[in-house]
C-alpha positions as CSV (number, residue, x, y, z in Angstrom):
1,M,0.0,0.0,0.0
2,A,1.2,3.5,-0.9
3,T,2.2,5.9,1.8
4,D,0.6,9.3,2.2
5,A,3.6,11.0,0.7
6,E,3.5,8.7,-2.4
7,L,-0.2,9.3,-2.9
8,V,0.3,13.1,-2.7
9,T,3.1,12.9,-5.3
10,Q,0.9,10.7,-7.6
11,I,-2.1,13.1,-7.3
12,E,0.2,16.1,-8.0
13,A,1.6,14.3,-11.1
14,M,-1.9,13.5,-12.3
15,G,-2.9,17.2,-11.8
16,G,0.0,18.3,-13.9
17,K,-0.9,15.8,-16.7
18,L,-4.5,16.9,-16.6
19,A,-3.4,20.6,-16.9
20,E,-1.3,19.7,-19.9
21,A,-4.2,17.9,-21.5
22,R,-6.5,20.9,-20.9
23,A,-3.9,23.2,-22.4
24,S,-3.6,21.0,-25.5
25,I,-7.4,20.8,-25.9
26,A,-7.7,24.6,-25.4
27,K,-5.4,25.2,-28.5
28,R,-8.0,23.5,-30.7
29,F,-11.3,23.9,-28.9
30,I,-11.5,27.6,-27.9
31,G,-13.9,29.3,-25.5
32,Q,-15.7,26.4,-24.0
33,D,-13.7,25.7,-20.8
34,T,-16.7,24.4,-18.8
35,V,-17.7,21.9,-21.5
36,V,-14.1,20.7,-21.7
37,D,-13.8,20.3,-17.9
38,L,-17.1,18.4,-17.6
39,T,-16.2,16.1,-20.5
40,L,-12.8,15.4,-19.0
41,A,-14.4,14.7,-15.6
42,S,-16.8,12.2,-17.2
43,L,-14.0,10.6,-19.1
44,L,-11.8,10.3,-16.0
45,C,-14.7,8.9,-13.9
46,G,-15.3,6.1,-16.5
47,G,-18.7,7.4,-17.3
48,H,-20.5,8.7,-20.4
49,A,-21.3,12.2,-21.4
50,L,-24.3,13.6,-23.4
51,L,-23.2,16.5,-25.5
52,I,-26.2,18.7,-26.5
53,G,-25.9,21.7,-28.7
54,L,-26.7,23.3,-32.0
55,P,-24.9,22.2,-35.2
56,G,-21.5,23.7,-35.6
57,L,-20.7,24.2,-31.9
58,G,-17.8,21.7,-32.0
59,K,-19.1,18.5,-30.3
60,T,-17.5,16.2,-32.8
61,R,-14.3,18.3,-32.8
62,L,-14.2,18.0,-29.0
63,V,-14.4,14.3,-29.0
64,D,-11.8,14.0,-31.8
65,T,-9.5,16.3,-29.9
66,L,-10.0,14.4,-26.7
67,S,-9.1,11.1,-28.3
68,T,-6.0,12.6,-29.8
69,V,-4.8,14.4,-26.6
70,M,-5.6,11.5,-24.3
71,G,-4.0,8.9,-26.7
72,L,-7.3,6.9,-27.1
73,H,-8.6,5.0,-30.0
74,G,-11.7,6.9,-31.0
75,N,-14.6,6.2,-33.5
76,R,-17.7,8.1,-34.6
77,I,-21.0,6.5,-35.6
78,Q,-23.5,8.6,-37.5
79,F,-26.9,7.1,-36.6
80,T,-29.5,6.8,-39.3
81,P,-32.9,5.0,-39.4
82,D,-31.5,2.2,-41.5
83,L,-28.6,1.4,-39.2
84,M,-28.7,-2.1,-37.8
85,P,-27.2,-3.4,-34.5
86,A,-24.7,-5.5,-36.4
87,D,-23.5,-2.3,-38.2
88,I,-22.3,-0.9,-34.8
89,L,-21.4,-4.1,-32.9
90,G,-19.9,-6.2,-35.7
91,S,-20.7,-9.6,-37.1
92,E,-19.3,-13.0,-38.0
93,V,-18.6,-13.8,-41.6
94,L,-18.0,-17.1,-43.2
95,E,-14.6,-17.4,-44.8
96,T,-13.4,-20.1,-47.1
97,A,-9.7,-21.0,-46.9
98,A,-7.6,-22.0,-49.9
99,D,-7.9,-25.6,-48.9
100,G,-11.7,-25.4,-49.0
101,T,-12.3,-25.3,-45.2
102,R,-14.8,-22.8,-43.9
103,D,-14.6,-20.9,-40.7
104,F,-16.3,-18.0,-39.0
105,R,-14.3,-14.8,-38.4
106,F,-15.5,-11.9,-36.3
107,I,-15.3,-8.4,-37.8
108,E,-15.4,-5.8,-35.1
109,G,-17.8,-2.9,-35.4
110,P,-17.0,0.7,-34.6
111,V,-18.1,0.3,-31.0
112,F,-14.8,-1.5,-30.3
113,C,-12.9,1.5,-29.3
114,Q,-12.0,3.6,-26.3
115,L,-13.8,6.8,-27.0
116,L,-17.0,6.7,-29.1
117,M,-19.0,9.6,-30.6
118,A,-22.5,8.3,-31.1
119,D,-23.9,11.1,-33.3
120,E,-27.7,11.7,-33.5
121,I,-28.6,8.5,-31.7
122,N,-32.3,9.6,-31.6
123,R,-32.5,8.8,-35.3
124,A,-31.6,5.1,-34.9
125,S,-34.2,2.3,-34.6
126,P,-35.0,1.2,-31.0
127,R,-33.1,-2.1,-31.6
128,T,-29.9,-0.2,-32.6
129,Q,-30.2,2.2,-29.7
130,S,-30.7,-0.7,-27.3
131,A,-27.6,-2.4,-28.7
132,L,-25.5,0.7,-28.1
133,L,-27.0,1.3,-24.6
134,Q,-26.3,-2.3,-23.6
135,A,-22.7,-2.0,-24.8
136,M,-22.4,1.2,-22.7
137,Q,-23.8,-0.4,-19.6
138,E,-22.0,-3.8,-19.7
139,K,-18.8,-2.7,-21.5
140,E,-19.0,-5.8,-23.6
141,V,-21.1,-7.2,-26.4
142,T,-22.4,-10.7,-27.1
143,I,-22.2,-11.9,-30.7
144,A,-23.1,-15.4,-31.6
145,G,-23.1,-16.4,-27.9
146,E,-19.6,-15.2,-27.3
147,H,-18.9,-12.3,-24.9
148,R,-16.5,-9.8,-26.4
149,P,-15.1,-7.0,-24.1
150,L,-14.9,-3.5,-25.3
151,G,-11.8,-1.2,-25.1
152,V,-10.6,0.0,-21.8
153,P,-11.6,2.7,-21.0
154,F,-14.9,2.7,-23.0
């Protein structure tokens, strides 16, 4: 177990890194310090954030900047009415090898990342929304009876 002095040192180091991250984000995302602070807080807490705003206010740019600054693998899903759960989660495909044998291979969907921007989720079908919300809650998806963990953090 760490001593009090070690914990203080670790907390101060984390505060310095967080200040560097905020400064880097501020170079690209100007004038919305409160939004940046709250988004960073939700990211550090391991939670999810709902970004609401008019078009053109920089929501997508903020998520893209966060993934770059924090060194996270980020994806963006544009939800549409015709989007299916398999389009975001992934699916198994049947492949035939050169020797004629067949085997299933899993192709990951865009939800397999660390930072996901789910854009206009209200436009998706209830089944697709449910698939995303389940992935957010359980931090894993089940495809063909196999549990597949999502990125850490998610």
